[in-house]
Each structure stands twice: as structure tokens, then as C-alpha cells.
C-alpha positions in Angstrom: -94.1 0.9 -47.1 -91.4 3.7 -47.5 -88.0 3.3 -46.8 -85.8 6.5 -46.1 -81.8 5.8 -46.3 -79.5 8.5 -45.3 -76.0 7.0 -46.1 -73.0 8.1 -44.2 -70.6 5.5 -42.3 -70.4 4.7 -38.8 -68.2 6.0 -36.4 -67.9 9.3 -33.9 -64.5 10.2 -36.5 -67.0 10.0 -39.2 -69.6 12.6 -37.4 -69.7 15.8 -39.1 -68.1 15.1 -42.1 -69.4 15.3 -45.9 -70.0 12.0 -45.8 -72.2 11.2 -43.5 -74.5 14.2 -45.0 -77.8 11.6 -45.5 -77.0 10.6 -41.8 -77.3 14.2 -40.3 -80.5 14.7 -42.0 -82.2 11.6 -41.3 -81.4 12.6 -37.7 -82.5 16.4 -38.3 -86.0 15.0 -39.4 -86.5 12.9 -37.2 -85.6 15.2 -34.4 -88.0 17.7 -36.2 -91.0 15.2 -36.1 -90.6 14.5 -32.5 -91.3 11.3 -33.0 -92.8 10.0 -29.5 -91.0 6.5 -28.5 -87.7 6.7 -30.4 -85.9 3.9 -30.8 -83.3 2.6 -32.7 -82.9 -1.0 -33.7 -80.3 -2.8 -35.7 -80.8 -5.2 -38.0 -79.1 -6.4 -41.1 -75.6 -3.7 -40.3 -78.3 -0.9 -40.1 -79.8 1.3 -37.7 -83.1 1.8 -38.4 -86.2 3.3 -37.0 -90.2 2.0 -37.8 -93.1 4.4 -37.5 -96.1 6.1 -39.2 -96.2 9.1 -40.6 -99.2 10.4 -43.1 -101.2 7.4 -42.3 -97.7 5.6 -44.1 -95.8 3.1 -42.3 -92.4 4.0 -43.2 -88.6 3.2 -41.8 -85.9 5.0 -41.6 -82.2 3.8 -41.9 -78.7 4.1 -41.2 -76.5 2.0 -42.9 -73.7 0.6 -40.4 -71.9 -0.9 -43.1 -69.7 1.5 -44.2 -70.5 3.5 -47.5 -69.1 1.5 -50.3 -71.3 -1.7 -49.1 -74.6 0.1 -48.1 -75.9 -1.5 -50.6 -76.1 -4.8 -49.4 -77.8 -3.5 -46.3 -80.6 -1.7 -48.3 -81.3 -5.2 -50.3 -81.6 -6.8 -46.6 -84.2 -4.3 -45.8 -86.1 -4.2 -49.0 -86.1 -7.7 -48.9 -87.5 -8.9 -45.4 -89.9 -5.5 -45.1 -91.0 -6.5 -48.8 -91.0 -2.9 -50.1 -90.9 -2.1 -54.0 -88.3 -0.2 -55.5 -91.0 3.1 -55.9 -91.0 3.6 -52.0 -87.3 4.0 -52.0 -85.8 7.7 -51.3 -81.7 7.6 -50.8 -80.0 10.8 -49.0 -76.5 11.6 -49.5 -73.9 13.6 -50.4 -73.4 15.4 -54.2 -69.4 15.8 -55.1 -70.9 18.1 -58.6 -73.1 20.4 -56.6 -72.4 23.5 -54.6 -72.7 23.6 -51.0 -76.1 24.7 -49.9 -77.5 23.3 -53.5 -79.4 19.9 -53.4 -81.9 17.5 -56.1 -84.1 15.4 -56.2 -84.1 12.6 -58.9 -86.4 10.1 -59.6 -83.4 7.7 -60.9 -79.8 7.8 -62.6 -76.0 6.8 -62.6 -74.4 6.8 -59.7 -72.2 9.5 -60.7 -69.2 7.7 -59.3 -70.9 7.8 -55.7 -69.7 4.5 -54.1 -72.3 4.3 -51.5 -75.0 4.7 -54.7 -73.1 2.3 -57.0 -73.0 -0.1 -54.1 -77.1 0.5 -53.9 -77.3 0.1 -57.3 -75.6 -3.1 -57.8 -77.4 -4.8 -55.1 -81.1 -4.0 -56.0 -80.2 -4.6 -59.7 -81.3 -1.1 -61.0 -80.6 2.6 -61.0 -84.5 3.4 -60.5 -84.4 4.5 -57.2 -85.4 7.9 -55.3 -82.5 10.1 -54.5 -82.3 13.3 -52.7 -78.7 14.5 -53.6 -76.9 17.1 -51.2 -73.8 19.6 -52.4 -70.6 19.4 -50.5 -68.8 21.2 -53.5 -65.7 19.5 -54.4 -61.7 20.4 -53.5 -59.7 19.2 -56.6 -56.8 20.1 -54.7 -57.7 17.3 -52.7 -57.4 13.8 -53.1 -62.0 12.8 -52.9 -61.5 10.4 -50.1 -60.1 12.9 -48.1 -62.0 15.4 -49.0 -65.3 14.0 -48.2 -64.5 12.2 -45.2 -62.9 15.5 -44.0 -65.3 17.6 -41.5 -67.8 20.3 -42.6 -66.1 24.1 -42.4 -67.9 26.3 -39.7 -69.2 28.4 -42.8 -70.7 25.3 -44.3 -72.2 24.0 -41.2 -73.9 26.8 -40.8 -75.0 26.8 -44.9 -76.4 23.1 -43.5 -78.2 24.2 -40.7 -80.2 27.1 -43.0 -80.9 24.0 -44.7 -82.4 21.8 -42.6 -85.6 23.1 -42.5 -86.0 22.7 -46.4 -84.9 18.9 -46.2 -87.5 18.8 -43.2 -90.6 20.0 -45.4 -89.2 18.2 -48.6 -89.6 14.6 -46.7 -92.8 15.8 -44.9 -94.1 16.5 -48.7 -92.5 12.9 -50.0 -95.5 11.3 -48.2 -97.8 14.2 -49.7 -97.3 14.6 -52.9 -96.1 12.7 -56.1 -92.2 12.9 -56.7 -92.7 14.6 -59.9 -94.6 17.5 -58.3 -91.5 17.0 -55.3 -88.7 17.9 -57.8 -90.6 20.3 -59.7 -91.2 22.5 -56.1 -87.9 22.3 -54.9 -85.5 21.6 -57.6 -83.3 24.1 -58.7 -80.1 25.0 -60.2 -77.0 25.2 -58.9 -76.4 28.9 -57.3 
């Protein structure tokens, strides 16, 4: 069973903020797949959808615990559904990547991202896969204010054009090895 986690913060005030790009990518993918009988459920303080894609069971999860406490929600799903760490994919924002860029990683540090830090602490490992989506960084603003800020129209347009790529990445995630996935999609900041 695969677990695909989009990170974000719950509530209308956080919709379309930089920190919620993980939620947005998951929502866009589910819309793209046109999954029948779509029913989001609430368990362990997370919204989740259980389905089958490419002959594999998959859970899509959006933790509702706020970013800094995402790890507890992910850990609960991992234990309850007996999901192997190698079958987890976390989708999150990344300040070190420019808007319009993304990077697949098979493991690594949290890079200061509080959601990833929380997941690493809860799971006791940083050996989980991730899709990091660039939101750039504005050094003139407090980081908290920046990541909780809304996308500009220009940024939103960039992401609208990228959702097609994210959908293809997630499709391929079920079909090819993660090493091949990274080789196929990773690129330098441009």
C-alpha cells in the first residue's frame, strides 16, 4: 500500500498559500484521475482517501494538525495501515527551490521545513521519499509570513501550468522505480 501525503494547513485562511502547495497538488491529482465515488474520510486528525490506482492500494492524506505537527498524523496512518516507510511519498513546499522548480528526493534532511522535521521525528527516520516544490524565498520578509502568504497571480499561473507535470510524476510513481522517476523528472533550478 502506498501513502501519498500532501502537506499544508487546514482552514480557509490557508488556502492557496505557499505552505499549502502539498494539499493543492494532491487535490489537483485526484481531480485529474476523476476517481469515482470520491469520499474523503477523517481519521487520526487527517483527511484521507483510500483507492486503487495501477493495481495498487493507495491512501492520499492531508494532515489537519497544522504543518508543525504533521508527523503524528503520518505516523498514525503508517502504523494503522501497516505501511512500509519505502511506500511513503511526502509532497511539500521548499524555500530553496525557485517558483516553477521541483525536486524528487529519496531521503535527506528536513532542510528546516517544520512539517518534514515533524515527520522525521515521528517516524524516526529521514529515509522517506519526497516531492519538494519550489516556492522561492523572500529574505525581506519573516519566513513564517512568507510561507503563509498567498501566491501572486504570476506564481499561481506558473503552478497551474505545472500541475500537468505533477500529475505525470504521480502517475509514474506507481509505474517505475523511484530512481528512474528522479532521473526522468529532476532538473536544475532554472
